[in-house]
C-alpha positions in Angstrom: -37.9 32.4 -0.1 -36.6 34.6 -3.2 -33.2 33.4 -2.5 -34.3 29.8 -2.6 -36.2 30.4 -5.8 -33.2 32.0 -7.3 -31.1 28.8 -6.4 -33.7 26.5 -8.0 -33.8 28.7 -11.1 -30.1 28.4 -11.6 -30.1 24.7 -11.0 -32.7 24.2 -13.8 -30.8 26.0 -16.6 -30.3 23.9 -19.8 -26.6 24.4 -19.8 -25.0 23.8 -16.4 -21.9 25.8 -15.3 -20.2 22.7 -14.0 -20.6 19.0 -14.1 -19.5 16.6 -11.3 -18.5 13.1 -12.7 -18.4 10.1 -10.2 -17.3 6.8 -11.2 -19.1 4.0 -9.1 -17.8 0.5 -8.6 -19.2 -1.3 -5.6 -20.1 1.9 -3.6 -23.6 0.8 -2.4 -24.5 2.8 0.8 -22.0 5.6 0.1 -23.8 7.2 -2.8 -26.6 8.8 -1.0 -24.2 10.4 1.6 -22.0 11.7 -1.2 -24.8 13.2 -3.1 -26.3 14.8 0.1 -22.7 16.3 0.9 -22.5 17.7 -2.6 -26.0 19.4 -2.5 -25.4 20.9 1.1 -21.8 22.0 0.8 -21.3 22.7 -2.9 -24.6 23.5 -4.6 -26.0 25.6 -1.8 -22.7 27.3 -1.4 -22.6 28.5 -5.2 -26.2 29.5 -5.9 -25.1 31.4 -8.9 -23.8 28.4 -10.7 -26.0 25.6 -12.1 -24.8 22.1 -11.8 -25.3 18.4 -12.9 -24.2 15.4 -11.1 -23.2 12.5 -13.3 -22.8 9.0 -11.8 -21.2 6.3 -14.0 -21.9 2.7 -12.9 -18.7 0.8 -13.9 -20.3 -2.7 -13.9 -20.8 -2.8 -10.1 -22.0 -6.2 -8.7 -23.7 -5.0 -5.6 -26.8 -2.7 -5.4 -25.0 0.6 -6.6 -27.1 0.9 -9.5 -30.4 0.4 -7.7 -29.3 3.2 -5.3 -28.5 5.5 -8.2 -31.9 4.9 -9.7 -33.4 6.1 -6.4 -31.2 9.2 -6.5 -32.1 9.9 -10.0 -35.9 9.6 -9.2 -35.4 12.0 -6.2 -33.4 14.4 -8.2 -34.5 14.4 -11.9 -33.3 17.8 -12.5 -29.8 17.3 -11.0 -28.6 13.7 -11.2 -27.7 11.9 -14.5 -26.9 8.2 -14.4 -24.7 6.3 -17.0 -24.5 2.5 -16.8 -21.8 0.6 -18.5 -22.3 -3.0 -19.7 -19.5 -4.3 -17.6 -16.4 -3.2 -15.7 -14.1 -1.1 -18.0 -12.1 0.5 -15.3 -12.1 3.9 -13.5 -10.4 5.9 -16.2 -12.7 4.6 -19.0 -15.8 5.2 -16.7 -14.6 8.8 -16.1 -14.1 9.2 -19.9 -17.8 8.0 -20.3 -19.1 10.6 -17.8 -16.9 13.3 -19.4 -18.4 12.6 -22.9 -21.8 13.1 -21.4 -21.1 16.3 -19.4 -22.5 19.5 -20.6 -21.0 21.9 -18.1 -18.3 24.7 -18.9 -16.1 22.6 -16.7 -16.0 19.2 -15.1 -15.1 18.1 -11.8 -13.8 14.4 -11.2 -14.2 12.8 -7.8 -14.6 9.6 -6.1 -18.0 8.3 -5.1 -16.8 6.8 -1.9 -16.6 9.9 0.2 -12.9 9.9 0.5 -12.6 13.3 -1.3 -13.7 16.3 0.9 -16.5 17.9 -1.3 -15.7 21.4 0.2 -12.6 21.6 -2.0 -14.9 21.9 -5.2 -15.7 25.4 -3.9 -12.1 26.3 -4.1 -11.7 24.5 -7.5 -14.7 26.6 -9.0 -13.1 29.8 -7.6 -9.8 28.9 -9.2 -11.4 28.2 -12.5 -14.1 30.9 -12.8 -12.5 33.6 -10.9 -8.8 33.0 -11.2 -8.9 31.6 -14.9 -7.1 28.3 -14.3 -8.0 25.8 -16.8 -6.8 23.0 -14.5 -7.4 22.8 -10.9 -5.8 19.7 -9.2 -6.3 18.6 -5.6 -3.4 16.5 -4.8 -2.9 14.3 -1.7 -0.4 15.4 0.7 -1.3 12.5 3.0 -3.9 9.8 3.4 -5.9 7.9 6.2 -4.9 4.5 4.9 -2.9 1.6 5.9 1.0 1.8 5.7 1.1 -0.6 2.9 -1.3 1.4 0.6 0.7 4.6 1.4 3.9 2.9 0.5 2.7 1.4 -2.7 1.1 4.8 -3.8 4.4 6.6 -2.9 6.5 4.2 -4.9 4.1 4.4 -7.7 4.2 8.2 -8.1 7.8 8.5 -7.4 8.5 6.4 -10.4 6.0 8.4 -12.6 7.7 11.6 -11.5 11.1 10.1 -12.5 10.3 8.3 -15.7 7.4 10.3 -17.4 6.1 13.6 -15.6 8.4 15.7 -13.4 5.3 18.0 -12.6 3.3 15.0 -11.1 2.3 16.0 -7.5 4.0 13.8 -5.0 1.0 12.2 -3.7 -0.8 11.9 -7.1 -4.3 13.0 -7.8 -7.7 11.8 -8.7 -9.7 14.9 -7.6 -9.5 17.5 -10.2 -11.3 20.2 -12.4 -10.9 20.7 -16.0 -12.2 23.6 -18.2 -14.1 22.9 -21.3 -10.9 23.4 -23.6 -8.9 21.0 -21.7 -11.8 18.5 -21.7 -12.2 18.9 -25.4 -8.5 18.0 -25.9 -8.7 15.1 -23.6 -11.8 13.6 -25.4 -10.3 14.3 -28.7 -7.0 12.6 -27.9 -8.5 9.4 -26.3 -6.1 6.6 -25.9 -6.1 2.8 -25.5 -4.7 2.0 -22.1 -5.0 5.6 -21.0 -2.9 7.3 -18.2 -5.4 9.9 -17.3 -3.2 12.0 -14.9 -0.7 12.1 -17.6 -3.0 13.2 -20.4 -4.3 15.9 -18.1 -0.7 17.4 -17.3 0.3 16.7 -21.0 -2.2 19.4 -22.3 0.1 22.0 -20.8 -2.6 24.4 -19.5 -1.8 26.4 -16.5 -2.6 24.4 -13.2 -3.5 25.4 -9.8 -2.7 23.0 -7.1 -4.6 22.4 -3.9 -3.3 20.0 -1.3 -5.5 18.0 1.0 -5.5 15.0 3.3 -7.5 12.1 1.8 -9.9 10.6 4.3 -10.6 7.0 5.2 -13.4 5.1 3.4 -16.6 5.2 5.5 -18.2 2.2 3.6 -16.7 -0.7 1.8 -13.2 -1.3 0.8 -11.0 -0.2 -2.0 -10.6 -2.4 -5.1 -7.5 -0.6 -6.4 -5.2 -3.4 -6.0 -1.4 -3.7 -6.4 -1.7 -5.5 -9.7 -4.0 -2.7 -11.0 -1.4 -0.1 -9.7 1.4 -2.0 -11.5 -0.6 -2.2 -14.7 -1.4 1.7 -14.5 2.2 2.3 -13.9 3.2 0.5 -17.0 0.6 2.2 -19.0 2.0 5.6 -17.8 5.6 4.9 -18.6 5.0 3.2 -21.9 2.7 6.0 -23.1 4.7 8.9 -22.2 8.4 7.9 -21.7 10.9 6.6 -24.2 13.2 5.5 -21.3 12.6 1.8 -21.7 13.7 1.7 -25.4 16.7 4.0 -24.5 17.6 1.7 -21.6 17.5 -1.3 -24.0 19.8 0.5 -26.5 22.3 1.4 -23.7 22.1 -2.1 -22.1 22.8 -3.6 -25.7 25.8 -1.2 -26.2 27.2 -2.1 -22.7 26.8 -5.7 -23.2 28.4 -5.7 -26.8 31.1 -3.6 -25.5 31.9 -6.0 -22.7 31.8 -9.0 -25.0 34.2 -7.3 -27.3 36.7 -6.5 -24.6 36.3 -10.0 -23.1 37.0 -11.4 -26.6 40.2 -9.2 -26.8 41.3 -10.4 -23.4 40.9 -14.2 -24.4 42.9 -13.6 -27.8 45.7 -11.7 -25.8 45.8 -14.5 -23.1 46.0 -17.1 -26.0 48.9 -15.3 -27.8 50.9 -14.4 -24.6 50.6 -17.5 -22.5 49.3 -20.1 -24.9 46.3 -20.9 -22.8 42.6 -20.7 -23.1 40.4 -19.6 -20.2 38.1 -22.6 -19.3 35.1 -22.9 -17.1 31.7 -24.4 -17.9 29.9 -22.5 -15.1 31.1 -19.2 -16.2 29.9 -19.9 -19.7 26.5 -20.9 -18.5 26.1 -17.8 -16.3 26.9 -15.7 -19.3 24.5 -17.5 -21.4 21.7 -17.3 -19.0 22.2 -13.7 -18.2 22.3 -12.6 -21.9 19.2 -14.9 -22.6 17.3 -13.3 -19.6 18.3 -9.7 -20.9 17.1 -10.6 -24.4 13.8 -11.9 -23.2 13.3 -8.9 -21.2 13.9 -6.6 -24.1 11.5 -8.6 -26.2 9.0 -8.1 -23.4 9.5 -4.3 -23.5 9.2 -4.3 -27.3 6.0 -6.4 -26.9 4.4 -3.9 -24.6 5.0 -1.0 -27.0 3.7 -3.2 -29.9 0.6 -4.1 -28.0 -0.3 -0.5 -27.2 0.1 0.3 -30.8 -2.1 -2.4 -31.8 -4.7 -1.5 -29.3 -4.6 2.1 -30.5 -4.8 1.2 -34.2 -7.9 -1.1 -33.6 -9.8 2.0 -32.5 -12.2 -0.2 -30.2 -14.5 1.8 -27.9 -13.0 2.3 -24.6 -16.5 1.5 -23.0 -19.9 0.4 -23.9 -23.0 2.3 -22.4 -26.0 0.1 -21.7 -28.2 2.7 -20.4 -28.4 6.5 -19.6 -30.9 7.9 -17.2 -31.2 11.6 -18.2 
């Protein structure tokens, strides 16, 4: 009885020790199970730490928000709900939750039940006991289709090669940040943010924990291939100069080839008195050079668009309501 009262007292502290932030997008039916697991496997396992659970509804078109209202009414001292006006994307939903978090550290996890909540106990230990500012749970395998595994493997392989060599092979979405790292993240908010890259960019010591991601129990993933491609472009453009350098090297190589080819034509004219002919060859060269130029303009346009978006300073998200 006394132990139970102690737990309730810790949970009612004004300043929580840790905040769990869960972006919600078409997760109706999974939210109640996720909260129940958090309470049983994390909160009850850490009675000395006070917690808050922040759900961010990212413009869900199903009954997710109504379910969140019910969870908030049942757990008024534990659950906070942030409702965005529309779908702003998972990263911006997380940033909205981070901005509302009051804990000494924050834990980001999915609301669909794919992340094993028991790992939060190890994450809290890594932060509070071992002193790590960042604790990252990275996927060593996942219970998903071969296509989704393949696209994710390609995605993170490219990120490792082009931007972050310390990016875990399977990537990560399940992580803990201390308050210092969180303040840096919020202070350096970016348009078209690549969240994993921003976290690794802070340079704080990281503790890695590997796990196998579980299959979704309810619903289907809305993380499409097109969204992955867009997110990959954000990661490369924001943290790598490789595209610009590639353009410079490609331009140098093409210019050198053109110069050598011009010398070859002049030498042929002087030595043999003939000129190399061929309409097809000329057209191929024109089309290839035109395609390369358009590609280079596209790369420059991507950088300019991101610069424009950052300079505008628009809000990354708009909050419609907060149930606190």
